[in-house]
VMD Tcl script that builds the backbone (N, CA, C; Angstrom):
set m [mol new atoms 543]
animate dup $m
set s [atomselect $m all]
$s set {name element resname resid chain x y z} {
  {N N MET 1 A -9.295 -14.422 9.300}
  {CA C MET 1 A -7.957 -14.731 8.854}
  {C C MET 1 A -8.047 -15.296 7.438}
  {N N VAL 2 A -7.275 -14.703 6.537}
  {CA C VAL 2 A -7.213 -15.170 5.158}
  {C C VAL 2 A -5.767 -15.571 4.911}
  {N N ARG 3 A -5.526 -16.877 4.738}
  {CA C ARG 3 A -4.129 -17.313 4.607}
  {C C ARG 3 A -3.992 -18.492 3.653}
  {N N GLY 4 A -2.828 -18.528 3.013}
  {CA C GLY 4 A -2.440 -19.672 2.200}
  {C C GLY 4 A -3.219 -19.864 0.917}
  {N N ASN 5 A -3.748 -18.801 0.337}
  {CA C ASN 5 A -4.530 -18.919 -0.894}
  {C C ASN 5 A -3.733 -18.502 -2.118}
  {N N ARG 6 A -4.148 -19.012 -3.275}
  {CA C ARG 6 A -3.634 -18.564 -4.569}
  {C C ARG 6 A -4.815 -17.929 -5.291}
  {N N ILE 7 A -4.698 -16.629 -5.531}
  {CA C ILE 7 A -5.789 -15.873 -6.135}
  {C C ILE 7 A -5.256 -15.246 -7.418}
  {N N LYS 8 A -5.906 -15.557 -8.548}
  {CA C LYS 8 A -5.405 -15.107 -9.844}
  {C C LYS 8 A -6.540 -14.536 -10.689}
  {N N GLY 9 A -6.265 -13.381 -11.319}
  {CA C GLY 9 A -7.164 -12.837 -12.323}
  {C C GLY 9 A -8.454 -12.249 -11.806}
  {N N ALA 10 A -8.511 -11.787 -10.559}
  {CA C ALA 10 A -9.721 -11.142 -10.043}
  {C C ALA 10 A -9.864 -9.762 -10.681}
  {N N ALA 11 A -11.090 -9.385 -11.023}
  {CA C ALA 11 A -11.335 -8.084 -11.645}
  {C C ALA 11 A -10.953 -6.933 -10.715}
  {N N PHE 12 A -11.136 -7.105 -9.415}
  {CA C PHE 12 A -10.800 -6.052 -8.465}
  {C C PHE 12 A -9.754 -6.558 -7.468}
  {N N SER 13 A -10.139 -6.903 -6.250}
  {CA C SER 13 A -9.185 -7.244 -5.195}
  {C C SER 13 A -9.087 -8.743 -4.957}
  {N N ALA 14 A -7.924 -9.169 -4.465}
  {CA C ALA 14 A -7.756 -10.557 -4.034}
  {C C ALA 14 A -8.380 -10.734 -2.651}
  {N N VAL 15 A -8.043 -9.830 -1.714}
  {CA C VAL 15 A -8.600 -9.870 -0.361}
  {C C VAL 15 A -8.949 -8.435 0.028}
  {N N ARG 16 A -10.188 -8.244 0.462}
  {CA C ARG 16 A -10.661 -6.910 0.841}
  {C C ARG 16 A -11.349 -6.995 2.193}
  {N N GLY 17 A -10.755 -6.386 3.216}
  {CA C GLY 17 A -11.345 -6.358 4.548}
  {C C GLY 17 A -11.971 -4.997 4.800}
  {N N ASN 18 A -13.295 -4.922 4.727}
  {CA C ASN 18 A -14.025 -3.676 4.934}
  {C C ASN 18 A -14.575 -3.680 6.358}
  {N N ALA 19 A -14.100 -2.752 7.204}
  {CA C ALA 19 A -14.487 -2.676 8.614}
  {C C ALA 19 A -14.204 -3.997 9.337}
  {N N ALA 20 A -13.107 -4.646 8.979}
  {CA C ALA 20 A -12.742 -5.961 9.516}
  {C C ALA 20 A -11.618 -5.806 10.544}
  {N N SER 21 A -11.967 -5.497 11.773}
  {CA C SER 21 A -10.962 -5.337 12.816}
  {C C SER 21 A -10.279 -6.663 13.128}
  {N N ASN 22 A -9.004 -6.571 13.498}
  {CA C ASN 22 A -8.164 -7.728 13.801}
  {C C ASN 22 A -8.034 -8.681 12.617}
  {N N LEU 23 A -8.037 -8.125 11.434}
  {CA C LEU 23 A -7.879 -8.864 10.188}
  {C C LEU 23 A -6.437 -9.338 10.040}
  {N N GLN 24 A -6.277 -10.575 9.569}
  {CA C GLN 24 A -4.957 -11.099 9.226}
  {C C GLN 24 A -5.002 -11.620 7.796}
  {N N ILE 25 A -4.118 -11.085 6.960}
  {CA C ILE 25 A -3.958 -11.545 5.576}
  {C C ILE 25 A -2.528 -12.053 5.484}
  {N N LEU 26 A -2.363 -13.378 5.457}
  {CA C LEU 26 A -1.050 -13.993 5.632}
  {C C LEU 26 A -0.751 -15.036 4.559}
  {N N GLY 27 A 0.412 -14.940 3.945}
  {CA C GLY 27 A 0.937 -16.010 3.105}
  {C C GLY 27 A 0.123 -16.349 1.870}
  {N N ASN 28 A -0.479 -15.347 1.239}
  {CA C ASN 28 A -1.246 -15.567 0.016}
  {C C ASN 28 A -0.411 -15.207 -1.204}
  {N N THR 29 A -0.717 -15.832 -2.345}
  {CA C THR 29 A -0.104 -15.480 -3.618}
  {C C THR 29 A -1.202 -14.921 -4.508}
  {N N CYS 30 A -1.039 -13.667 -4.923}
  {CA C CYS 30 A -2.088 -12.946 -5.655}
  {C C CYS 30 A -1.499 -12.401 -6.950}
  {N N THR 31 A -2.085 -12.767 -8.093}
  {CA C THR 31 A -1.532 -12.359 -9.381}
  {C C THR 31 A -2.627 -11.849 -10.318}
  {N N GLY 32 A -2.235 -10.899 -11.177}
  {CA C GLY 32 A -3.101 -10.420 -12.240}
  {C C GLY 32 A -4.407 -9.810 -11.782}
  {N N LEU 33 A -4.339 -8.809 -10.895}
  {CA C LEU 33 A -5.543 -8.204 -10.309}
  {C C LEU 33 A -5.805 -6.825 -10.902}
  {N N GLY 34 A -7.076 -6.432 -10.984}
  {CA C GLY 34 A -7.440 -5.180 -11.621}
  {C C GLY 34 A -7.472 -3.970 -10.715}
  {N N GLU 35 A -7.357 -4.158 -9.407}
  {CA C GLU 35 A -7.421 -3.021 -8.491}
  {C C GLU 35 A -6.410 -3.256 -7.371}
  {N N VAL 36 A -6.798 -3.007 -6.119}
  {CA C VAL 36 A -5.922 -3.219 -4.963}
  {C C VAL 36 A -5.874 -4.706 -4.647}
  {N N ALA 37 A -4.691 -5.271 -4.556}
  {CA C ALA 37 A -4.577 -6.703 -4.267}
  {C C ALA 37 A -5.054 -7.018 -2.854}
  {N N LEU 38 A -4.468 -6.374 -1.846}
  {CA C LEU 38 A -4.767 -6.663 -0.443}
  {C C LEU 38 A -5.187 -5.372 0.242}
  {N N TYR 39 A -6.386 -5.376 0.804}
  {CA C TYR 39 A -7.038 -4.139 1.224}
  {C C TYR 39 A -7.566 -4.249 2.648}
  {N N ALA 40 A -7.200 -3.301 3.509}
  {CA C ALA 40 A -7.853 -3.102 4.809}
  {C C ALA 40 A -8.404 -1.680 4.760}
  {N N GLU 41 A -9.725 -1.546 4.844}
  {CA C GLU 41 A -10.338 -0.237 4.622}
  {C C GLU 41 A -11.506 0.017 5.561}
  {N N PHE 42 A -11.898 1.282 5.683}
  {CA C PHE 42 A -13.094 1.749 6.397}
  {C C PHE 42 A -13.273 1.120 7.778}
  {N N GLY 43 A -13.194 1.911 8.793}
  {CA C GLY 43 A -13.639 1.537 10.121}
  {C C GLY 43 A -13.030 0.280 10.725}
  {N N PHE 44 A -11.822 -0.078 10.367}
  {CA C PHE 44 A -11.177 -1.232 10.998}
  {C C PHE 44 A -10.178 -0.719 12.031}
  {N N GLU 45 A -9.897 -1.532 13.019}
  {CA C GLU 45 A -8.798 -1.280 13.943}
  {C C GLU 45 A -8.030 -2.567 14.102}
  {N N GLY 46 A -6.845 -2.592 13.527}
  {CA C GLY 46 A -5.970 -3.742 13.625}
  {C C GLY 46 A -6.010 -4.600 12.385}
  {N N ALA 47 A -4.884 -4.609 11.662}
  {CA C ALA 47 A -4.736 -5.479 10.496}
  {C C ALA 47 A -3.278 -5.904 10.399}
  {N N MET 48 A -3.077 -7.172 10.109}
  {CA C MET 48 A -1.740 -7.722 9.878}
  {C C MET 48 A -1.735 -8.238 8.442}
  {N N ILE 49 A -0.891 -7.631 7.612}
  {CA C ILE 49 A -0.764 -8.050 6.217}
  {C C ILE 49 A 0.692 -8.459 6.038}
  {N N ALA 50 A 0.946 -9.775 6.016}
  {CA C ALA 50 A 2.323 -10.248 6.077}
  {C C ALA 50 A 2.571 -11.457 5.189}
  {N N ASN 51 A 3.776 -11.487 4.639}
  {CA C ASN 51 A 4.318 -12.647 3.931}
  {C C ASN 51 A 3.494 -13.054 2.712}
  {N N ASN 52 A 2.940 -12.071 2.022}
  {CA C ASN 52 A 2.178 -12.319 0.805}
  {C C ASN 52 A 3.031 -12.024 -0.421}
  {N N VAL 53 A 2.661 -12.616 -1.552}
  {CA C VAL 53 A 3.255 -12.306 -2.845}
  {C C VAL 53 A 2.170 -11.688 -3.709}
  {N N VAL 54 A 2.441 -10.494 -4.230}
  {CA C VAL 54 A 1.539 -9.826 -5.170}
  {C C VAL 54 A 2.341 -9.582 -6.443}
  {N N ASP 55 A 1.859 -10.110 -7.560}
  {CA C ASP 55 A 2.523 -9.927 -8.854}
  {C C ASP 55 A 1.469 -9.476 -9.862}
  {N N GLY 56 A 1.394 -8.163 -10.092}
  {CA C GLY 56 A 0.451 -7.602 -11.040}
  {C C GLY 56 A -0.837 -7.144 -10.394}
  {N N ALA 57 A -0.960 -5.828 -10.186}
  {CA C ALA 57 A -2.165 -5.200 -9.624}
  {C C ALA 57 A -2.019 -3.695 -9.851}
  {N N ALA 58 A -3.094 -2.941 -9.625}
  {CA C ALA 58 A -2.998 -1.483 -9.690}
  {C C ALA 58 A -2.357 -0.931 -8.422}
  {N N LEU 59 A -2.581 -1.584 -7.295}
  {CA C LEU 59 A -1.986 -1.215 -6.022}
  {C C LEU 59 A -1.784 -2.506 -5.230}
  {N N GLY 60 A -0.626 -2.688 -4.643}
  {CA C GLY 60 A -0.326 -3.946 -3.957}
  {C C GLY 60 A -1.054 -4.116 -2.639}
  {N N VAL 61 A -0.781 -3.223 -1.680}
  {CA C VAL 61 A -1.388 -3.272 -0.353}
  {C C VAL 61 A -1.909 -1.876 -0.027}
  {N N ALA 62 A -3.147 -1.781 0.455}
  {CA C ALA 62 A -3.705 -0.503 0.895}
  {C C ALA 62 A -4.280 -0.654 2.302}
  {N N VAL 63 A -3.835 0.218 3.191}
  {CA C VAL 63 A -4.362 0.316 4.554}
  {C C VAL 63 A -4.892 1.743 4.636}
  {N N THR 64 A -6.212 1.901 4.524}
  {CA C THR 64 A -6.749 3.206 4.170}
  {C C THR 64 A -8.028 3.573 4.911}
  {N N ASN 65 A -8.523 4.735 4.574}
  {CA C ASN 65 A -9.751 5.317 5.120}
  {C C ASN 65 A -9.633 5.697 6.587}
  {N N PHE 66 A -8.519 6.330 6.929}
  {CA C PHE 66 A -8.325 6.888 8.266}
  {C C PHE 66 A -9.458 7.863 8.595}
  {N N ASN 67 A -9.951 8.568 7.584}
  {CA C ASN 67 A -11.067 9.503 7.786}
  {C C ASN 67 A -12.349 8.804 8.230}
  {N N GLU 68 A -12.423 7.486 8.036}
  {CA C GLU 68 A -13.585 6.692 8.456}
  {C C GLU 68 A -13.233 5.750 9.607}
  {N N GLY 69 A -12.066 5.972 10.253}
  {CA C GLY 69 A -11.677 5.155 11.391}
  {C C GLY 69 A -10.715 4.027 11.080}
  {N N GLY 70 A -10.274 3.901 9.832}
  {CA C GLY 70 A -9.325 2.844 9.471}
  {C C GLY 70 A -7.940 3.145 10.013}
  {N N ARG 71 A -7.436 2.259 10.901}
  {CA C ARG 71 A -6.144 2.523 11.538}
  {C C ARG 71 A -5.568 1.272 12.188}
  {N N LEU 72 A -4.292 1.325 12.475}
  {CA C LEU 72 A -3.574 0.343 13.272}
  {C C LEU 72 A -3.269 -0.922 12.476}
  {N N ALA 73 A -2.082 -0.971 11.882}
  {CA C ALA 73 A -1.735 -2.119 11.048}
  {C C ALA 73 A -0.232 -2.370 11.033}
  {N N VAL 74 A 0.109 -3.584 10.617}
  {CA C VAL 74 A 1.477 -3.969 10.310}
  {C C VAL 74 A 1.465 -4.534 8.897}
  {N N VAL 75 A 2.358 -4.004 8.052}
  {CA C VAL 75 A 2.542 -4.499 6.690}
  {C C VAL 75 A 3.992 -4.958 6.632}
  {N N GLN 76 A 4.196 -6.282 6.636}
  {CA C GLN 76 A 5.542 -6.812 6.834}
  {C C GLN 76 A 5.827 -8.010 5.933}
  {N N GLY 77 A 7.037 -8.004 5.373}
  {CA C GLY 77 A 7.549 -9.185 4.685}
  {C C GLY 77 A 6.837 -9.563 3.400}
  {N N ASN 78 A 6.198 -8.610 2.753}
  {CA C ASN 78 A 5.498 -8.892 1.502}
  {C C ASN 78 A 6.417 -8.668 0.302}
  {N N LEU 79 A 6.198 -9.427 -0.757}
  {CA C LEU 79 A 6.889 -9.247 -2.027}
  {C C LEU 79 A 5.847 -8.745 -3.022}
  {N N ILE 80 A 6.043 -7.513 -3.495}
  {CA C ILE 80 A 5.059 -6.861 -4.364}
  {C C ILE 80 A 5.789 -6.380 -5.605}
  {N N ARG 81 A 5.268 -6.767 -6.798}
  {CA C ARG 81 A 5.973 -6.370 -8.022}
  {C C ARG 81 A 5.032 -6.276 -9.211}
  {N N ASN 82 A 5.549 -5.634 -10.247}
  {CA C ASN 82 A 4.870 -5.529 -11.540}
  {C C ASN 82 A 3.484 -4.903 -11.436}
  {N N LEU 83 A 3.437 -3.724 -10.834}
  {CA C LEU 83 A 2.180 -2.999 -10.704}
  {C C LEU 83 A 1.917 -2.174 -11.959}
  {N N VAL 84 A 0.666 -1.791 -12.152}
  {CA C VAL 84 A 0.286 -1.027 -13.337}
  {C C VAL 84 A -0.267 0.331 -12.925}
  {N N SER 85 A -0.245 1.288 -13.845}
  {CA C SER 85 A -0.671 2.643 -13.524}
  {C C SER 85 A -2.122 2.917 -13.915}
  {N N PHE 86 A -2.904 1.889 -14.093}
  {CA C PHE 86 A -4.324 2.052 -14.400}
  {C C PHE 86 A -5.119 1.041 -13.599}
  {N N ARG 87 A -6.421 1.305 -13.445}
  {CA C ARG 87 A -7.307 0.408 -12.710}
  {C C ARG 87 A -8.264 -0.270 -13.675}
  {N N ALA 88 A -8.886 -1.326 -13.211}
  {CA C ALA 88 A -9.844 -2.085 -14.012}
  {C C ALA 88 A -11.058 -1.226 -14.378}
  {N N VAL 89 A -11.726 -1.593 -15.435}
  {CA C VAL 89 A -12.970 -0.951 -15.817}
  {C C VAL 89 A -13.964 -1.110 -14.667}
  {N N GLY 90 A -14.603 -0.004 -14.288}
  {CA C GLY 90 A -15.554 -0.033 -13.177}
  {C C GLY 90 A -14.964 0.472 -11.874}
  {N N ALA 91 A -13.650 0.555 -11.780}
  {CA C ALA 91 A -13.013 1.097 -10.578}
  {C C ALA 91 A -13.079 2.620 -10.635}
  {N N ASP 92 A -12.941 3.266 -9.477}
  {CA C ASP 92 A -12.949 4.722 -9.434}
  {C C ASP 92 A -11.713 5.251 -10.157}
  {N N PRO 93 A -11.880 5.989 -11.255}
  {CA C PRO 93 A -10.727 6.466 -12.016}
  {C C PRO 93 A -9.905 7.519 -11.276}
  {N N ASN 94 A -10.429 8.077 -10.186}
  {CA C ASN 94 A -9.694 9.075 -9.409}
  {C C ASN 94 A -8.788 8.456 -8.354}
  {N N ASP 95 A -8.920 7.173 -8.096}
  {CA C ASP 95 A -8.081 6.516 -7.095}
  {C C ASP 95 A -6.661 6.345 -7.615}
  {N N VAL 96 A -5.737 6.305 -6.693}
  {CA C VAL 96 A -4.326 6.127 -7.020}
  {C C VAL 96 A -4.092 4.732 -7.598}
  {N N ALA 97 A -3.188 4.635 -8.551}
  {CA C ALA 97 A -2.762 3.340 -9.098}
  {C C ALA 97 A -1.242 3.379 -9.266}
  {N N GLY 98 A -0.647 2.217 -9.438}
  {CA C GLY 98 A 0.793 2.142 -9.631}
  {C C GLY 98 A 1.608 2.293 -8.367}
  {N N VAL 99 A 1.015 1.956 -7.210}
  {CA C VAL 99 A 1.680 2.075 -5.913}
  {C C VAL 99 A 1.825 0.689 -5.298}
  {N N GLY 100 A 2.994 0.409 -4.733}
  {CA C GLY 100 A 3.228 -0.878 -4.090}
  {C C GLY 100 A 2.478 -1.027 -2.780}
  {N N ILE 101 A 2.725 -0.108 -1.849}
  {CA C ILE 101 A 2.096 -0.139 -0.525}
  {C C ILE 101 A 1.647 1.282 -0.188}
  {N N GLY 102 A 0.378 1.436 0.181}
  {CA C GLY 102 A -0.137 2.729 0.617}
  {C C GLY 102 A -0.782 2.586 1.984}
  {N N VAL 103 A -0.376 3.425 2.943}
  {CA C VAL 103 A -0.907 3.361 4.307}
  {C C VAL 103 A -1.203 4.773 4.808}
  {N N GLU 104 A -2.061 4.865 5.845}
  {CA C GLU 104 A -2.435 6.183 6.341}
  {C C GLU 104 A -2.200 6.401 7.838}
  {N N ALA 105 A -2.578 5.457 8.707}
  {CA C ALA 105 A -2.541 5.795 10.138}
  {C C ALA 105 A -2.098 4.635 11.021}
  {N N ASP 106 A -1.206 4.963 11.967}
  {CA C ASP 106 A -0.796 4.058 13.036}
  {C C ASP 106 A -0.315 2.717 12.479}
  {N N THR 107 A 0.610 2.790 11.520}
  {CA C THR 107 A 1.010 1.601 10.769}
  {C C THR 107 A 2.524 1.495 10.652}
  {N N ALA 108 A 3.039 0.276 10.815}
  {CA C ALA 108 A 4.445 -0.031 10.566}
  {C C ALA 108 A 4.544 -0.779 9.247}
  {N N VAL 109 A 5.398 -0.273 8.350}
  {CA C VAL 109 A 5.679 -0.899 7.058}
  {C C VAL 109 A 7.139 -1.310 7.111}
  {N N THR 110 A 7.395 -2.619 7.202}
  {CA C THR 110 A 8.765 -3.055 7.431}
  {C C THR 110 A 9.087 -4.367 6.725}
  {N N GLY 111 A 10.306 -4.441 6.198}
  {CA C GLY 111 A 10.802 -5.685 5.630}
  {C C GLY 111 A 10.117 -6.139 4.361}
  {N N ASN 112 A 9.522 -5.220 3.610}
  {CA C ASN 112 A 8.867 -5.558 2.350}
  {C C ASN 112 A 9.815 -5.330 1.185}
  {N N VAL 113 A 9.555 -5.995 0.073}
  {CA C VAL 113 A 10.269 -5.752 -1.173}
  {C C VAL 113 A 9.242 -5.331 -2.210}
  {N N VAL 114 A 9.447 -4.151 -2.804}
  {CA C VAL 114 A 8.552 -3.628 -3.829}
  {C C VAL 114 A 9.380 -3.356 -5.068}
  {N N GLU 115 A 8.932 -3.889 -6.205}
  {CA C GLU 115 A 9.662 -3.706 -7.463}
  {C C GLU 115 A 8.681 -3.385 -8.586}
  {N N ASN 116 A 9.061 -2.420 -9.409}
  {CA C ASN 116 A 8.294 -2.035 -10.601}
  {C C ASN 116 A 6.902 -1.508 -10.260}
  {N N ALA 117 A 6.856 -0.450 -9.476}
  {CA C ALA 117 A 5.618 0.286 -9.203}
  {C C ALA 117 A 5.747 1.635 -9.917}
  {N N PRO 118 A 4.951 1.891 -10.956}
  {CA C PRO 118 A 5.146 3.088 -11.775}
  {C C PRO 118 A 5.029 4.416 -11.022}
  {N N ALA 119 A 4.131 4.524 -10.043}
  {CA C ALA 119 A 3.974 5.787 -9.309}
  {C C ALA 119 A 4.937 5.863 -8.133}
  {N N ALA 120 A 4.803 4.956 -7.167}
  {CA C ALA 120 A 5.646 4.971 -5.965}
  {C C ALA 120 A 5.718 3.575 -5.361}
  {N N GLY 121 A 6.873 3.243 -4.818}
  {CA C GLY 121 A 7.011 1.971 -4.115}
  {C C GLY 121 A 6.169 1.949 -2.857}
  {N N ILE 122 A 6.298 3.009 -2.044}
  {CA C ILE 122 A 5.545 3.134 -0.796}
  {C C ILE 122 A 4.976 4.541 -0.729}
  {N N LEU 123 A 3.705 4.640 -0.387}
  {CA C LEU 123 A 3.019 5.924 -0.250}
  {C C LEU 123 A 2.521 6.052 1.186}
  {N N LEU 124 A 3.010 7.052 1.897}
  {CA C LEU 124 A 2.632 7.282 3.286}
  {C C LEU 124 A 1.678 8.469 3.352}
  {N N GLY 125 A 0.420 8.209 3.689}
  {CA C GLY 125 A -0.571 9.253 3.821}
  {C C GLY 125 A -1.234 9.609 2.509}
  {N N TRP 126 A -2.366 10.303 2.652}
  {CA C TRP 126 A -3.131 10.774 1.493}
  {C C TRP 126 A -3.771 12.082 1.915}
  {N N GLY 127 A -3.274 13.195 1.375}
  {CA C GLY 127 A -3.747 14.494 1.837}
  {C C GLY 127 A -3.455 14.647 3.318}
  {N N ARG 128 A -4.433 15.103 4.088}
  {CA C ARG 128 A -4.209 15.281 5.534}
  {C C ARG 128 A -4.293 13.974 6.309}
  {N N TYR 129 A -4.626 12.874 5.643}
  {CA C TYR 129 A -4.795 11.590 6.327}
  {C C TYR 129 A -3.461 10.850 6.448}
  {N N LEU 130 A -2.701 11.265 7.436}
  {CA C LEU 130 A -1.427 10.644 7.782}
  {C C LEU 130 A -1.222 10.845 9.275}
  {N N ARG 131 A -0.941 9.721 9.983}
  {CA C ARG 131 A -0.635 9.821 11.405}
  {C C ARG 131 A 0.199 8.619 11.831}
  {N N ASP 132 A 1.323 8.891 12.465}
  {CA C ASP 132 A 2.133 7.878 13.135}
  {C C ASP 132 A 2.386 6.651 12.261}
  {N N VAL 133 A 3.084 6.872 11.160}
  {CA C VAL 133 A 3.421 5.806 10.219}
  {C C VAL 133 A 4.932 5.662 10.164}
  {N N SER 134 A 5.388 4.430 10.102}
  {CA C SER 134 A 6.812 4.126 10.036}
  {C C SER 134 A 7.101 3.233 8.833}
  {N N ALA 135 A 8.106 3.599 8.035}
  {CA C ALA 135 A 8.573 2.766 6.919}
  {C C ALA 135 A 10.059 2.509 7.132}
  {N N THR 136 A 10.403 1.279 7.531}
  {CA C THR 136 A 11.793 0.947 7.841}
  {C C THR 136 A 12.167 -0.413 7.244}
  {N N GLY 137 A 13.408 -0.509 6.813}
  {CA C GLY 137 A 13.958 -1.789 6.389}
  {C C GLY 137 A 13.324 -2.398 5.154}
  {N N ASN 138 A 12.779 -1.573 4.269}
  {CA C ASN 138 A 12.178 -2.068 3.036}
  {C C ASN 138 A 13.162 -1.958 1.883}
  {N N VAL 139 A 12.985 -2.784 0.867}
  {CA C VAL 139 A 13.744 -2.694 -0.376}
  {C C VAL 139 A 12.767 -2.253 -1.457}
  {N N VAL 140 A 13.073 -1.116 -2.085}
  {CA C VAL 140 A 12.208 -0.542 -3.105}
  {C C VAL 140 A 13.059 -0.305 -4.336}
  {N N ARG 141 A 12.692 -0.959 -5.441}
  {CA C ARG 141 A 13.525 -0.799 -6.641}
  {C C ARG 141 A 12.688 -0.702 -7.898}
  {N N GLY 142 A 13.214 0.098 -8.833}
  {CA C GLY 142 A 12.590 0.240 -10.136}
  {C C GLY 142 A 11.216 0.882 -10.092}
  {N N CYS 143 A 11.002 1.816 -9.176}
  {CA C CYS 143 A 9.700 2.481 -9.033}
  {C C CYS 143 A 9.811 3.925 -9.516}
  {N N GLY 144 A 8.657 4.567 -9.751}
  {CA C GLY 144 A 8.667 5.976 -10.135}
  {C C GLY 144 A 9.354 6.809 -9.067}
  {N N VAL 145 A 8.844 6.760 -7.858}
  {CA C VAL 145 A 9.439 7.363 -6.666}
  {C C VAL 145 A 9.601 6.233 -5.665}
  {N N GLY 146 A 10.673 6.243 -4.915}
  {CA C GLY 146 A 10.871 5.193 -3.918}
  {C C GLY 146 A 9.810 5.238 -2.838}
  {N N ILE 147 A 9.809 6.321 -2.054}
  {CA C ILE 147 A 8.845 6.496 -0.968}
  {C C ILE 147 A 8.286 7.912 -1.057}
  {N N ALA 148 A 6.960 8.016 -1.149}
  {CA C ALA 148 A 6.281 9.315 -1.179}
  {C C ALA 148 A 5.571 9.507 0.150}
  {N N VAL 149 A 5.607 10.727 0.666}
  {CA C VAL 149 A 4.961 11.019 1.945}
  {C C VAL 149 A 4.130 12.290 1.811}
  {N N SER 150 A 2.951 12.288 2.398}
  {CA C SER 150 A 2.064 13.448 2.337}
  {C C SER 150 A 2.625 14.588 3.176}
  {N N VAL 151 A 2.605 15.772 2.602}
  {CA C VAL 151 A 3.007 16.975 3.323}
  {C C VAL 151 A 1.868 17.995 3.332}
  {N N ALA 152 A 0.656 17.542 3.095}
  {CA C ALA 152 A -0.505 18.428 3.088}
  {C C ALA 152 A -0.753 18.989 4.481}
  {N N ALA 153 A -1.377 20.139 4.543}
  {CA C ALA 153 A -1.732 20.734 5.824}
  {C C ALA 153 A -2.556 19.739 6.636}
  {N N GLY 154 A -2.186 19.561 7.896}
  {CA C GLY 154 A -2.900 18.646 8.778}
  {C C GLY 154 A -2.336 17.237 8.812}
  {N N ALA 155 A -1.413 16.906 7.913}
  {CA C ALA 155 A -0.797 15.570 7.915}
  {C C ALA 155 A 0.074 15.426 9.154}
  {N N GLY 156 A 0.065 14.228 9.732}
  {CA C GLY 156 A 0.823 13.961 10.950}
  {C C GLY 156 A 2.215 13.420 10.655}
  {N N PRO 157 A 2.863 12.862 11.687}
  {CA C PRO 157 A 4.251 12.424 11.568}
  {C C PRO 157 A 4.418 11.082 10.861}
  {N N ALA 158 A 5.583 10.962 10.208}
  {CA C ALA 158 A 5.992 9.715 9.569}
  {C C ALA 158 A 7.488 9.538 9.804}
  {N N LEU 159 A 7.897 8.301 10.011}
  {CA C LEU 159 A 9.306 7.960 10.143}
  {C C LEU 159 A 9.703 7.143 8.922}
  {N N ILE 160 A 10.733 7.587 8.219}
  {CA C ILE 160 A 11.258 6.865 7.057}
  {C C ILE 160 A 12.744 6.669 7.317}
  {N N ALA 161 A 13.165 5.406 7.525}
  {CA C ALA 161 A 14.558 5.157 7.882}
  {C C ALA 161 A 15.013 3.785 7.420}
  {N N ASP 162 A 16.279 3.700 7.054}
  {CA C ASP 162 A 16.955 2.433 6.780}
  {C C ASP 162 A 16.296 1.610 5.679}
  {N N ASN 163 A 15.779 2.269 4.656}
  {CA C ASN 163 A 15.243 1.586 3.492}
  {C C ASN 163 A 16.294 1.598 2.387}
  {N N LEU 164 A 16.290 0.601 1.543}
  {CA C LEU 164 A 17.153 0.577 0.370}
  {C C LEU 164 A 16.295 0.921 -0.831}
  {N N ILE 165 A 16.615 2.033 -1.480}
  {CA C ILE 165 A 15.865 2.485 -2.644}
  {C C ILE 165 A 16.816 2.514 -3.823}
  {N N SER 166 A 16.454 1.777 -4.886}
  {CA C SER 166 A 17.337 1.609 -6.030}
  {C C SER 166 A 16.584 1.831 -7.332}
  {N N SER 167 A 17.219 2.505 -8.277}
  {CA C SER 167 A 16.718 2.674 -9.645}
  {C C SER 167 A 15.363 3.361 -9.715}
  {N N SER 168 A 15.120 4.328 -8.840}
  {CA C SER 168 A 13.886 5.109 -8.920}
  {C C SER 168 A 13.999 6.071 -10.096}
  {N N ARG 169 A 12.934 6.155 -10.885}
  {CA C ARG 169 A 12.975 7.005 -12.068}
  {C C ARG 169 A 12.855 8.491 -11.732}
  {N N ARG 170 A 12.143 8.839 -10.661}
  {CA C ARG 170 A 11.951 10.250 -10.304}
  {C C ARG 170 A 12.561 10.595 -8.952}
  {N N GLY 171 A 13.352 9.735 -8.391}
  {CA C GLY 171 A 14.029 10.040 -7.141}
  {C C GLY 171 A 13.679 9.074 -6.028}
  {N N PRO 172 A 14.517 9.046 -4.977}
  {CA C PRO 172 A 14.293 8.113 -3.882}
  {C C PRO 172 A 13.099 8.461 -3.010}
  {N N SER 173 A 12.777 9.767 -2.879}
  {CA C SER 173 A 11.639 10.143 -2.054}
  {C C SER 173 A 10.985 11.388 -2.623}
  {N N SER 174 A 9.756 11.620 -2.200}
  {CA C SER 174 A 9.003 12.734 -2.745}
  {C C SER 174 A 7.956 13.194 -1.741}
  {N N ALA 175 A 7.669 14.485 -1.753}
  {CA C ALA 175 A 6.545 15.006 -0.985}
  {C C ALA 175 A 5.275 14.757 -1.786}
  {N N TRP 176 A 4.222 14.399 -1.105}
  {CA C TRP 176 A 2.967 14.044 -1.753}
  {C C TRP 176 A 1.882 14.943 -1.201}
  {N N THR 177 A 1.225 15.706 -2.055}
  {CA C THR 177 A 0.233 16.659 -1.561}
  {C C THR 177 A -1.150 16.403 -2.139}
  {N N ALA 178 A -1.380 15.223 -2.656}
  {CA C ALA 178 A -2.677 14.898 -3.253}
  {C C ALA 178 A -3.785 15.022 -2.214}
  {N N THR 179 A -4.948 15.371 -2.657}
  {CA C THR 179 A -6.100 15.415 -1.766}
  {C C THR 179 A -7.033 14.285 -2.125}
  {N N GLN 180 A -7.661 13.758 -1.140}
  {CA C GLN 180 A -8.558 12.625 -1.333}
  {C C GLN 180 A -9.815 13.077 -2.064}
  {N N PRO 181 A -10.227 12.323 -3.117}
  {CA C PRO 181 A -11.407 12.707 -3.872}
  {C C PRO 181 A -12.677 12.604 -3.034}
}
mol reanalyze $m
mol bondsrecalc $m
mol representation Tube
mol addrep $m
């Protein structure tokens, strides 16, 4: 459990759970980060990422690596803003940047506020890595695309409902067909 911290100016991530099942990232304030602020990745089952503030990062929250067993999460009640479209020196230049929340499998994304994400406020899936994801009751404003969802061959179901999307530069929603590097 990682909770109640103030993390500022990290070159990469504020909190990174690699193969950390039953991870809880709760009530942290994370600012000025060079990569993903809050990360649940590779071979985890179960993550709760809730009630955090992220101000300035390449990606706010990532729940990823479904291809390696990463699955089952709740991303709720986070305030994510002022993201950038580039990553820190040393980060993989092929990875996505400028996204508020990115998730892949068996995840509920609800009650979050995302503002000023250059690529997308919420990204559901990556290539064929999408299964049973729900995005409901979020506020997404001032982003490139409000909510992007993978439509690549093999991608599974996603539910997108009752979100407020405002001032998107390229539209409220978009199909996403990127393939994982």
